[in-house]
C-alpha positions in Angstrom: 143.6 146.9 65.5 143.0 143.4 66.9 140.4 141.1 65.5 138.0 141.5 68.5 137.8 145.3 68.2 137.5 145.0 64.4 134.7 142.5 64.8 132.9 144.8 67.2 133.2 147.8 64.8 131.9 145.6 61.9 128.7 144.5 63.8 128.1 148.1 65.1 128.4 149.4 61.5 124.9 148.1 60.8 122.8 149.0 63.9 119.4 147.8 62.4 120.8 144.3 61.6 122.3 144.2 65.1 119.1 145.3 66.7 117.0 142.6 64.8 119.5 139.9 65.8 119.7 140.9 69.4 115.9 141.3 69.8 115.1 137.9 68.2 117.8 136.0 70.0 117.1 137.8 73.3 113.4 136.9 73.1 114.2 133.2 72.5 116.9 133.0 75.2 114.9 135.1 77.6 111.8 132.9 77.4 113.9 129.7 77.9 115.7 131.3 80.8 112.5 132.6 82.4 110.9 129.1 82.2 114.0 127.6 83.8 113.8 130.1 86.7 110.1 129.6 87.2 110.3 125.8 87.0 113.3 125.6 89.4 111.6 127.9 92.0 108.2 126.3 91.7 109.6 122.8 92.2 111.7 124.0 95.1 108.7 125.5 96.8 106.5 122.5 96.3 109.2 120.0 97.3 110.1 121.9 100.5 106.4 121.9 101.6 105.9 118.2 101.1 107.2 118.0 104.7 107.3 114.2 104.7 103.5 114.1 104.6 102.4 110.7 103.3 98.6 111.2 103.1 96.0 113.9 103.4 92.5 113.1 104.5 89.5 115.4 103.7 86.1 115.7 102.1 85.5 114.1 98.8 86.2 116.2 95.8 89.3 117.0 93.7 92.3 115.3 95.4 94.7 117.9 93.9 92.6 120.7 95.2 92.7 119.1 98.6 96.5 118.9 98.5 96.9 122.4 97.3 94.6 123.7 100.0 95.8 121.8 103.0 99.6 121.7 102.3 100.3 124.7 100.1 97.4 126.9 101.1 96.7 128.2 97.5 93.3 126.8 96.9 89.9 126.4 98.6 88.9 123.4 100.7 86.9 120.6 99.2 84.7 120.7 102.3 84.8 119.6 105.9 84.8 116.2 107.6 83.3 115.2 111.0 85.5 114.7 113.9 83.6 111.6 114.8 84.2 110.1 111.3 87.9 111.1 111.4 88.4 109.8 115.0 90.2 106.5 114.0 92.8 108.4 112.1 93.4 110.9 114.9 94.0 108.2 117.4 97.6 108.5 118.7 97.7 104.7 119.1 96.9 104.0 115.4 99.2 101.1 114.3 100.0 102.7 110.9 100.0 106.4 111.6 102.9 108.1 113.4 101.6 111.7 113.2 98.1 113.0 112.4 97.8 116.8 112.3 94.2 118.2 112.2 93.5 121.4 110.2 90.5 123.6 110.6 90.4 126.2 107.8 88.1 128.9 106.6 89.2 132.2 108.0 92.1 134.6 107.3 93.7 137.9 108.2 94.8 140.2 105.4 94.7 137.1 103.1 97.0 135.1 105.4 95.2 131.9 106.5 94.3 131.2 110.1 94.7 127.5 110.8 93.1 125.7 113.7 95.5 122.9 114.7 97.7 121.6 117.4 101.5 121.9 118.1 102.3 118.7 116.2 102.2 120.8 113.0 105.5 122.4 114.0 107.4 119.1 113.7 106.3 118.7 110.1 108.2 121.8 109.1 110.8 121.8 111.8 109.5 125.1 113.0 110.7 126.7 116.3 109.5 129.6 118.3 111.4 132.8 117.6 109.6 135.3 119.8 107.1 134.9 122.6 105.5 131.4 123.0 103.3 128.9 121.2 99.5 129.3 121.3 97.9 127.7 124.4 94.7 129.5 125.2 91.8 129.8 122.7 92.1 132.9 120.5 95.8 133.0 121.0 97.8 132.8 117.8 101.4 132.1 116.9 102.3 133.6 113.5 104.8 132.7 110.8 107.7 135.1 110.1 106.3 136.2 106.7 103.0 137.1 108.3 104.8 139.2 110.9 106.9 141.0 108.4 104.1 141.6 105.9 101.3 142.6 108.3 103.4 144.3 111.0 101.8 142.2 113.7 103.8 142.1 117.0 103.5 140.3 120.3 100.4 141.5 122.1 98.6 142.8 119.0 95.0 141.9 118.4 93.0 141.5 115.2 89.7 140.2 113.9 89.5 137.4 111.5 87.8 137.6 108.1 85.6 134.9 106.6 87.2 133.2 103.6 90.7 133.8 102.2 90.3 137.3 100.7 91.2 140.6 102.4 87.6 142.0 102.6 86.5 144.2 105.5 82.9 143.3 104.8 83.6 139.7 105.8 85.1 140.5 109.2 83.9 138.3 112.1 82.8 140.0 115.3 84.1 138.0 118.2 85.0 140.1 121.2 88.6 141.3 121.3 89.6 139.0 118.5 92.8 137.0 118.3 95.9 138.0 120.2 99.5 137.4 119.0 101.5 135.5 121.6 104.3 134.2 119.5 106.3 134.5 116.2 108.0 131.5 114.6 111.5 131.5 113.3 111.7 131.6 109.5 111.8 128.1 107.9 111.4 128.9 104.2 108.3 126.7 104.1 104.6 127.4 104.0 104.3 127.6 107.8 105.9 131.0 107.5 102.7 132.3 105.9 100.2 130.8 108.4 98.5 132.1 111.6 98.2 129.2 114.0 95.6 128.8 116.7 93.5 126.2 118.4 90.8 124.3 116.5 88.2 125.4 119.0 89.0 129.0 118.3 87.9 128.5 114.7 84.7 126.8 115.9 84.0 129.6 118.4 84.4 132.4 115.8 81.7 130.8 113.6 79.6 129.8 116.6 79.4 133.4 117.8 78.7 134.7 114.3 75.8 132.3 113.9 74.4 133.0 117.3 75.1 129.5 118.6 75.3 128.4 122.2 78.5 129.2 123.9 78.9 125.7 125.3 79.7 122.4 123.7 78.9 119.0 125.1 81.7 116.4 125.0 81.4 112.8 123.9 80.5 111.8 127.5 77.8 114.4 127.8 79.6 116.8 130.2 79.4 120.5 129.8 82.5 122.4 128.8 83.4 125.9 129.9 82.2 129.0 128.1 83.9 129.9 124.9 85.8 132.9 126.0 89.3 134.1 125.4 90.5 132.9 128.8 89.4 129.3 128.2 92.3 127.0 129.0 93.3 125.1 125.8 95.3 122.6 127.8 92.1 120.9 128.7 90.8 120.8 125.1 90.6 117.4 123.4 89.5 117.4 119.8 88.0 113.9 120.0 85.6 115.2 122.7 83.7 117.0 120.0 82.5 114.3 117.5 79.8 116.5 116.1 82.1 119.3 115.1 84.0 119.5 111.9 87.6 119.9 110.7 88.9 120.5 107.2 91.8 118.0 106.7 94.2 115.7 108.5 97.9 115.6 107.5 99.3 112.1 108.0 102.8 110.7 108.4 103.0 106.9 108.4 105.1 104.9 110.9 106.5 102.8 108.0 106.2 104.0 104.4 107.0 100.5 103.1 104.2 98.8 105.1 101.7 97.2 102.7 98.8 98.1 104.9 99.9 101.8 105.0 100.2 101.9 101.2 96.7 100.6 100.9 95.2 102.9 103.5 94.3 105.8 101.1 92.4 103.3 98.9 90.6 101.8 101.8 89.5 105.3 103.0 88.3 106.3 99.5 86.3 103.0 99.1 84.9 102.5 102.6 84.2 106.0 104.0 82.6 109.3 103.0 86.0 110.9 103.2 88.8 111.2 100.7 92.5 110.3 101.0 95.2 111.5 98.6 99.0 111.0 98.3 100.8 114.4 98.0 103.7 113.1 95.8 101.2 111.5 93.3 99.1 114.6 93.1 102.0 117.0 92.8 103.5 114.9 90.0 100.1 115.1 88.3 100.3 118.8 88.7 103.8 118.9 87.2 102.5 116.8 84.2 99.6 119.2 83.6 101.8 122.3 83.9 104.5 120.6 81.8 102.3 120.6 78.7 102.2 124.4 78.7 105.8 124.7 79.7 106.9 122.4 76.9 104.8 124.4 74.4 106.4 127.7 75.5 109.9 126.1 75.5 109.3 124.9 71.9 108.3 128.3 70.9 111.4 129.8 72.5 113.6 127.3 70.7 112.0 128.2 67.4 112.6 131.9 68.1 116.2 131.1 68.9 116.6 129.2 65.7 115.0 132.0 63.6 117.4 134.4 65.3 120.3 132.2 64.5 119.2 132.3 60.8 119.0 136.1 61.1 122.6 136.2 62.3 123.6 134.0 59.4 121.7 136.3 56.9 123.2 139.4 58.5 126.8 138.1 58.2 126.3 136.5 54.8 124.8 139.7 53.3 127.5 141.9 54.8 130.2 139.9 53.0 129.1 141.4 49.7 129.6 144.9 51.0 132.9 144.0 52.6 134.6 141.8 50.0 137.0 144.6 49.0 137.8 145.3 52.6 138.5 141.6 53.1 140.7 141.5 50.0 142.7 144.5 51.2 143.2 142.8 54.5 144.7 139.9 52.6 146.9 142.2 50.7 148.1 143.8 53.9 149.2 140.4 55.3 146.1 139.0 56.9 145.9 135.2 56.3 142.8 133.2 55.4 142.6 131.9 59.0 142.3 135.5 60.3 139.5 136.3 58.0 137.7 133.1 59.1 138.2 133.9 62.7 137.0 137.5 62.2 133.6 136.4 60.9 133.3 133.7 63.7 134.0 136.4 66.3 131.2 138.5 64.8 128.8 135.6 65.1 129.9 135.0 68.7 129.5 138.7 69.6 126.0 138.9 68.1 125.0 135.8 70.1 126.6 137.1 73.2 124.7 140.4 73.0 121.5 138.5 72.3 122.1 136.3 75.4 122.7 139.4 77.5 119.4 140.9 76.3 117.6 137.6 77.0 119.3 137.3 80.4 118.1 140.8 81.5 114.6 140.2 80.1 114.2 136.9 81.9 115.3 138.1 85.3 113.4 141.4 85.1 110.3 139.4 83.9 110.7 136.9 86.7 110.8 139.7 89.3 107.6 141.1 87.9 106.0 137.7 88.0 107.3 137.2 91.6 105.5 140.4 92.6 102.1 139.2 91.3 102.7 135.6 92.6 103.4 137.0 96.1 100.3 139.2 96.0 98.0 136.4 94.8 99.4 133.2 96.4 101.8 134.5 99.1 104.6 132.5 97.7 108.0 134.1 97.3 109.7 133.9 93.9 112.6 136.1 92.9 114.3 137.3 89.7 117.6 137.7 91.6 118.4 134.0 91.4 121.2 132.8 89.2 121.3 129.1 88.3 124.3 127.1 87.0 122.1 126.0 84.1 122.3 129.5 82.8 126.0 128.9 82.1 124.8 126.0 79.9 122.4 128.4 78.1 125.3 130.8 77.6 127.5 128.1 76.1 124.7 127.0 73.8 124.1 130.6 72.7 127.7 131.1 71.8 127.7 127.7 69.9 124.6 128.9 67.9 126.6 132.1 67.1 129.5 130.0 65.8 127.3 127.7 63.7 125.4 130.7 62.2 128.8 132.2 61.2 130.4 129.1 59.8 129.2 129.5 56.1 129.9 133.3 56.0 133.3 132.5 57.6 134.1 130.0 54.9 133.1 132.5 52.2 135.6 135.0 53.8 138.2 132.2 54.0 137.9 131.6 50.3 138.2 135.3 49.3 140.1 135.5 46.0 142.4 138.6 46.1 143.0 138.9 42.4 139.4 138.3 41.3 138.0 140.7 43.9 140.4 143.6 43.2 140.2 143.2 39.4 136.5 144.0 39.6 
C-alpha cells in the first residue's frame, strides 16, 4: 500500500475529526473565495460602465447617489434640472465638452428603466443596433438585449410605462397606445443592455398627459409645436427649444481631460449654479472605500476561521499519533524509514486541507450563484457563480501550505518515533 492511500485511510478512520476540519477550513476558504468572486465581478461591472464619462451634472444632493442613478441605474435621482439652466453644457460648441448626453428618468417597464435621451448615448457604450432601427418618432423605443431577453419584448410590441422604478401595475401611465418597440441593440455587456431608450419628449408627454397638461409646448422663440401624439416627428425635436422643461442628468465627456479648465469645471458648477457636478471615478473610488471596510472585516473573519481550522488539523493529527504510535513503530520494524513516516503525516495534513478547500470552493461558487439570483432580481446586474479566477489557484496553494504547516509538528513526532521504547510498552 503506497503512502497516499495509507494517508487517506488514516484520515477516513476518524470521520468526526475529518468532518470538523473540513467544515471549519471550508467555511474560511469559502468566505474568502466568495469575497474574491464578488469583488472581482463588482469592479468589472462598475469599471465597464464608466464608459469614459468624465462628469455627471444633475440636481444637488448626494454625488454618489447621482452617479449610481445616472450611470449604473441602481438608485433614485437626486432630482431634476431645468433645460434652460443646463443649456450651456448641452451646447455642441462648448469649448471644453466633447459629448453631452441628456437623460430624462422616472419611468420604467417591469423594473427596466425608460431613459429619455438622444442617439449620442450609444457612442458612450459602443452600442450598435442588432434588430430593427433606432428610435426616431416620439414613443418609439429601442431596447437593450437584456430587456428583450427578460421581458420577451419583440419588434412591434407595445407596452405602457410605469411611474418609478418598481414593477407595480397600480402605477401604470395611461398614454394612448403606449410605447412601441422599433429596435433591439446588440449585447454590449454594459448597463445599456438593461435600458429602454426613447426621446426625451416622450417622457415629458407621458407625465403631461397624466397630469392633464396641454398637448402643446411653446419653444424658446414662442412658436407652437405639433401635438404630442405618437406620430410626432422626433427629427424636428430640439431639446434646447424647451427651456422650461426638465431633465434628470447630463453625462459629459471632455475634449481634453488634462485641460486645467476642464478639471475645474465640476467645482465651478457646484459653486456657481444650483446644479451639482460629480466625477464618476472619484465617487466610485469612494464607494469602494466604503464597501472595503465591510469586505476587510469579513476577510479578517475568514482568515481567523482558516487559522482556527489549521489548528484543528494540527490537533487532529497530533492526537491521532498517540493512538497510532504502535502502528508507526511496526512500520519502522517492517522497513519504513523515518522520512516515510514524516511524509505520511504531511500527506495527511495536505489531504485534510485539500478536502477543506474543495468544500470551501463548492460553498463559495454555490453561494455566489444564489447571490447572483437576488442581485439580478433587485438591481438587474448579472453576476455568476460559474466564474473561475486564477487567484483561486493561489488560494489552493495557500490552503495546501496551511495543511503542511499544521502537520509539521505531528510529522516530527512521527519522525522521532523510538521503536524499542514504543514496543517495550
